[in-house]
C-alpha positions as CSV (number, residue, x, y, z in Angstrom):
1,X,73.7,-48.4,-91.3
2,X,75.7,-51.6,-92.0
3,X,73.5,-53.8,-89.8
4,X,70.2,-52.5,-91.3
5,X,68.2,-54.4,-93.9
6,X,67.5,-52.7,-97.3
7,X,65.5,-53.7,-100.4
8,X,66.8,-53.3,-103.9
9,X,65.1,-53.8,-107.3
10,X,66.9,-56.1,-109.8
11,X,66.1,-57.0,-113.4
12,X,65.1,-60.6,-114.1
13,X,66.3,-60.1,-117.6
14,X,69.9,-59.0,-117.2
15,X,70.5,-58.9,-113.4
16,X,71.1,-55.1,-113.3
17,X,69.9,-53.0,-110.4
18,X,67.4,-50.1,-110.6
19,X,69.5,-47.0,-110.5
20,X,69.2,-43.2,-110.8
21,X,71.7,-41.7,-113.2
22,X,72.7,-38.1,-112.6
23,X,74.3,-36.0,-115.3
24,X,77.3,-34.1,-114.1
25,X,77.7,-31.9,-117.2
26,X,78.6,-32.1,-120.8
27,X,82.3,-33.0,-120.2
28,X,81.7,-35.6,-117.5
29,X,80.1,-39.0,-117.6
30,X,76.9,-39.5,-115.6
31,X,77.1,-41.1,-112.2
32,X,74.9,-43.9,-111.0
33,X,73.3,-44.4,-107.6
34,X,71.6,-47.7,-106.8
35,X,68.1,-47.2,-105.4
36,X,67.4,-48.7,-102.0
37,X,64.2,-48.9,-100.1
38,X,63.7,-49.3,-96.3
39,X,60.8,-51.7,-96.8
40,X,59.8,-54.4,-99.3
41,X,56.3,-52.9,-99.9
42,X,57.9,-49.5,-100.7
43,X,60.0,-51.1,-103.5
44,X,56.9,-52.8,-104.8
45,X,54.9,-49.5,-104.6
46,X,57.6,-47.7,-106.5
47,X,57.6,-50.4,-109.3
48,X,53.8,-50.4,-109.5
49,X,53.6,-46.6,-109.6
50,X,56.4,-45.7,-112.0
51,X,56.8,-48.9,-114.0
52,X,53.6,-50.8,-113.9
53,X,54.0,-51.9,-117.6
54,X,57.4,-53.5,-116.8
55,X,57.1,-54.4,-113.2
56,X,56.9,-58.1,-114.0
57,X,60.5,-57.9,-115.2
58,X,61.9,-57.0,-111.8
59,X,62.3,-58.6,-108.4
60,X,62.8,-57.1,-105.0
61,X,65.7,-58.5,-103.0
62,X,66.7,-57.9,-99.4
63,X,70.3,-56.9,-98.7
64,X,72.3,-56.0,-95.6
65,X,74.5,-52.9,-95.4
66,X,77.6,-55.1,-95.7
67,X,76.3,-56.7,-98.9
68,X,75.2,-53.3,-100.2
69,X,78.8,-52.1,-99.8
70,X,80.0,-55.0,-102.0
71,X,77.4,-54.2,-104.6
72,X,78.5,-50.6,-104.8
73,X,82.1,-51.6,-105.3
74,X,81.4,-54.4,-107.8
75,X,79.0,-52.3,-110.0
76,X,81.0,-49.1,-109.6
77,X,78.1,-47.0,-108.2
78,X,78.8,-43.6,-106.8
79,X,76.5,-44.3,-103.8
80,X,72.9,-45.1,-102.9
81,X,69.7,-43.3,-103.5
82,X,67.5,-44.0,-100.4
83,X,63.9,-43.7,-101.5
84,X,62.0,-41.9,-98.7
85,X,58.7,-41.7,-100.5
86,X,58.0,-44.2,-103.4
87,X,55.0,-42.4,-104.8
88,X,56.4,-38.9,-105.3
89,X,59.3,-40.1,-105.4
90,X,61.5,-38.4,-102.8
91,X,65.1,-39.7,-102.9
92,X,68.0,-38.9,-100.6
93,X,71.4,-39.4,-102.4
94,X,74.4,-40.5,-100.4
95,X,77.9,-40.9,-101.9
96,X,80.3,-43.5,-100.9
């Protein structure tokens, strides 16, 4: 997994990553998972399908597993959400 190449979506406006936030309950803060895509075109499909009106405000960046680990630590993400199907979407969540 560390040697694999992934694609992430990042805001051009503030540099934040596209994430999925999951509510844990009323007493706990939501946790964030950065969304990652196995292919560049899948990230673009996700943006065009689910955010076509704001897709011009985002860029798709490639990142290695090693760089992804650093991103998770720096931004305090709980883990990654690997997008398996960008159109439905079907996401597999993995905690660190």
